[in-house]
N, C-alpha and C positions, 0 to 999 in steps of 0.2 A: 768448217769447223776442223782443226788439227790434229794429226795424227795420235798423237798423245790422247787426246780427250774422246778420241773415236775409240781406243782402247780402254779406257776408262770406262766409257756407257760400255763396251763389251763386256768388261769384266761384273759388271753391274748387274748389268740384265740378264749377265748368263747364270750368274749365283742366285740372285733374288726371285729369278723365275722356276729354281726349282722348288717341288713340293716338300723335299726332306727341310730344306730352310725354314720353310713356314711352319711344320710341325715342331722342329725344334723352337722355335722362335713363340708358338704359343705352350709348348711345353715348358719352356723356360717361364714365360707369363705366368704361367698356374702355379708354378713353383713358387715365384714371386711372392705372388696376392697371398698364398697359403702359409707363406712363411708370416705375412703379414698380421696374419688372425692365429699363427700357432701359439703366440702368448697368452693370449686370453683363453685360447682352447685348453692348453696345458695346466691354465693357472684354474681353470673349472674342473679338469679331469683330479687335480692334486686336494681341490676341497672337498672331491666327494670320497676321496682315499686319504684323508688326514688320521694321522693317529690317534687315536683315544687315551688320553691318560686320567686314570683315576685319581681323587682329592678325598682325602677322609680328614676331617677335621672336627674331632668331637665335640670341642669348645664351644664351633661358630665364630673363630676369632676371621679366618681373611679367606675361606673357601666361595664364598657368594661375590666378595672384589676381584680374585683371581679371575674367578669364572668370566667372569663380566668384561674383566681388562682382555684377556683371551680372546673373548668373542669380538668386542671391539677394533682389534687391530690384528686381523689375519694373516696379514703380508708379512706381519714380524714375528707371530706365534702361528708354528705350522702344523697346531695340534689342536683338538677338542679337549677340554676339560669336563670330566662328569663326576657329580659327587657323589663320593661312596660312603657306605656306613660300616666300610669293614675296621674290623681291630684284630691288629695284630697282636695282642695280649693272649698269650695260652693257647698260641697258634705254631704248629708246628711251618718250618721254610717251605714245606712240601706240601703242606694243607692250605700254608695262604698262595701259596702260588697255584693252586687250581683256582682257588676263588678271585684272584685276579685275573686270571685266563676266563673262567666264567662269565666275567661281566665284559668279555670280548677285549681286554687291555693287555698290555707287558709291562708297566710301568704304573706305579701306584706311589704318593706324595703324601705323607702325613705331616700335618701341622699341630707341633706338641706347644704345650704350656697353655697358660691362662689368660694372658693377655698379650698385646703385643710386643710389649717390653719383653718380655721372657719368653719370647716365641723361637720355635728352632723348627728346622725342617729335614725328615728322613726321608730319604730317595730309595725304594725299593723295585730292582728289575727282577722280570719273570727272563731270563735266557737273554741273548745278545740285545742291546739296544742300541740304535744311532745315536752315539755321541752327542751331536747336535743337538739332538732334541732333548737329553738328559740337561746340557748346558742350559738350554732355550728356558726349560720348567725352572731350572733353578735361578736365572736371571728373572723372571718374571716374581717368584716366591720372594728372594731378594728386592727386590723394588715396593713391592705391595708390603713388606712388614716393614721397610726403613719407611713408607710414607705414612704406613700406622702408625709408626713410633713419634713422627715429624708430628701427627695430629693432635699427639696427645698432650703434648707441649703447650706452653703459653703462646697467645696470638701474637705478640712481639718478636718471639723465638722463632716462629715459623717463618713469619715474615721475612727475617733476617735469613733464616735456612733455605728458604725457596725463591728470593731475589733473584733475579737472572742475573748473570755475569755477563756484561757487555763486552765484545771484542773489535777491536778495528783495526780493519787491516788496510795500511796505506801505502800504494805504489810508488816509489822517488822516481823511477823510468819513467819518461814518456815514451807511451806506445807498447807500453811491456801488454801481453795478453793475459787475461784475469783468468782464476781456475776453470771455470766454467768455459772458456773460450779453449783452452790447452784442451780439456777432457773432450771437448766436441770435435775440435780438430784433429785427434789423435782417432777418432773414429774416420773422420775423411781421410786421411791417411792410409788407414788399413782399408778402407774401400779401394782407394787410388790403388795402391800397392797388387791388394789381390786382383782389381780391374784389369791391371794392365799384363800382369802375367798371366790370367784365363784368355784376355783378347790377343796375347802372343801365339800364346799356346794353341788357340782354334784359329784364327785370321792366319795366322804366321804359316801354320802346314801347310794353309789353303794357297797361300802364295809359292809355295816351293811344290805342292801338289799340282799349280797349274803349268809351272815351267817345265813340269817331268811330264804333263802327258802332251805338252805341245811340243816336246822334244819325242816323244814316242810315237804320234802321230804324223809327223813331219809339218804340220802346220810354221814352224818356225822357219822352215827354208824362206815358205813364200813372205812372210813375213819380214825379213830382214832386207828382202830385195827393195821393198820399201820406205820401212820404217827403221829407224836407231836405234841399237842396242838398248839404251839409258829408256826411251819413250815404251818400249816395251816391259821392262822392268818396273821402272816407276811407275806406270801406267796401270799396272796388276796390282800395286803395290794399293796404290791411291784409290783404284777401283775397289778392290776387296773391304779396304778403310771402309768408304761409304756402306757396304754392305753391312759391315758392323755397327757404324753409326744409326743406319734405319733401325737395327734392330735392338739396339741399348736406346734409342726414344720409344718405340713401340714398350717396351720391357720399364722405361723410368714412365712413362706416361699412365700406363696400368698400375703401376705401385703406388703412383701419386693420387689417384683414384681411391686405391683402397685405403691407404693413410689418412685421406680425407673423408672415408666413412669413420675410421677410427679418430675422434678430433682431439683427444688429448694426447694422441701420438703426433698429429698434425702439428698441433699449437707449438710442440716441444722440439719437435725435428730440428737440428741444427739451426738453431735460431742466435746461436751467440757466436757463430762460425765467424770470424772475418771475411770482408769481403774479398781482399785480394787473396787471401787461400783459395776459395772459393773458383776466382778467375787464372787462377795460376794451375789449378787442377788440369784442365783442357789442354795448356800450352803444354804442360809438359807432360801431358798424355799422348798427347799428337806427333811432338816430336821424341817421344818413346816409343811409340808405335813404329813410325818410319824407320827408326833405327834398328831396331831389332830384328822387323819384318824384311830389311833388306838383307841381314845374316840369312834368314828363313831362303831368301831367293836366291843368294850365292850359294847355299850347301844345294839348293834344287838345281842350280845349273850343273852339279858335277855329278847327278844321277845319270845313270845311263839307263837303268831300267825300274820300271817303277817298283819292285822288289826291293831294290837297294835304298830307299826314299830315306825309310826310318833311321838305317844306319848312319847316313849321310847329315842327317836332323840332329843325332844324338849330342855332337858335340854343343852347340847351339842350345840347346835344350838343357844342359849341363850347366852354361854359362848362365841362362837365365835364373837357373835353381840359385848356384852361387850367388848373384846380382840380387836377387828376391831377398835368402838369406842374410845376406848380410846388409840391405836396408832393412832389414825388420826385426835383425838382433843385433847390429852393430851402430847403423845411424838413430834410429827409432829413440831407444832405449837413453843417449846421451846427445842429442843434437848439437849440442857445443860443445863438444870435443873435437880436438884435433885433429885425430882421424875422421869424424864426421866432416869436419869443414872441408878435408882435402878430397875425401872421398867425391862432396860433393862438385869438385871440377876436376874431376875425371869422367869425360865424354860419355864414356860407355855405362857409367852408372846414374851419372847427372839425373836422370829424368827421375829416378826413384830417390836419391840422397839427396837434391838441390830441392826437389816439392817437400819432404821431409823435414828438413831444415826452417823453411820457411815457415811451414805450418806450426812446429813447433818448439823452435828457438827462444828461449826467452830472452835472450841479449838482445835477439831480432838480426834478421839480414838484411843488411845494404841493400839498395837499388844496384847499384853497379856490380853486384856480386852475381844478382839475381841474372842480371844482363849478360855477365860476361859468361856464366855457365850456361846461357843459353845461345848465345853466340859458338862457343865452342862446341858444342853438341851440335847445333846447326852447320857447322864447319865439317865435323866428324861424318854425318849424316850424306853433305855433297861430296864427300871423299868416299865414301860408303857406295853411294849411289853411279858415283864415276866408273870406282873399281869392279863393283858389282855386272856395270854393263858390260866392263871388259872382258870380264869373266864369262859373262852370257855371251858375247859376239863367240869367243875363243872356244867354249866348249858346248856351243848353241847345235852344231853340225855334229858333235860325236856321243854315236849310239851303241857303241861297243867298248869292250872291257871293263876295268873295275872303276866303283868308283871312291874315291878316297879325296882328303882335305889336301893330301900329299901331292896330288895334279897342281896345286896351285904355286908351287915351290920349284915346279920341274920345266924345262924349256920345251917351247911349243915345237911339236914332234908329227911326224906321221903315223898313225896307227891303223892298221887294217885297211891301208889305202886311202884313208882320209883323212884330209889336214884337220887337224882340231883349233884351229881358228876364223 
């Protein structure tokens, strides 16, 4: 086994065998499973805490129809209609408010008129009521009044008014994505951007932390005797990357089981996402991880004391934030804009920008553009690993002095009696 793979195994085994790693993995899995069932739980809680709306219909025009419609479509109408015999005639506002509150409600709607043709609606609030609730009640009342008025017309007229209007959407460009594909692809892009950012934040810091620890306990002195600097740095990045992959496999498997238990979710999750989008996601994720984790490794090489690690990582963290927000708010809303196209060929942001374009571009992205962006990013990865190895070798034995990115632009010199290379 080569020295590189020995280092990969060392990093993987060292991280994966820690109790804290498995505690974090189990807690993360529990959170994912909990989030899978959370919408149903919240919906159940909301069903039990729905607002009660009183409906007074002295002539019996529409109350029963409205109550039945609201009960049959709880996902649209988030309230419970309750018929009331309250009559506001002859009552002061204060007296009517007390009677409404006595029936455990804050909203009363009254159907006025003798027939649906002459019907009108009065909405009376007790205190501040959610505007969306009032709007939903008004929509229901208007819908039922309109339906009742249409029902009073001759059959031929009813047929004409209620006949569906068919709309045919024809896509003229070959290979263009449908609306459902774009919506689901947008969700995949969100997941990928957030997952990549979270992965770099967690595992990138592990790379830097590993470099700092090796420098602090002088293990690096023995490693440099038998191993090349690029093998040490890249082996650390790959080994920790495998640790992250193991964790994600466990989380994805657990979440998949949870989704399968909710059959309606499993049947509708990402069924319309193009295969090319799903295939490119791990490609851009991996090259993005290597790119940004190498920057964390370079930052860790500059640190002389563990206490200074966070300060050295700050520029990389800020860079990641900028790239993340540019992708989220610059490329994602307009993947076919000139800015997005140019950004997708800038290697430092390509893993985020080009994947967003390939997933959401209405015009489509040519295969040569995808291959060119991947090659440019791989070239930058190679340069960074080479440069990171030289930085690693130069500052590996440096264990005193201040940690600063300015050191990269200074010539090698002796410090505290130890050469910094």
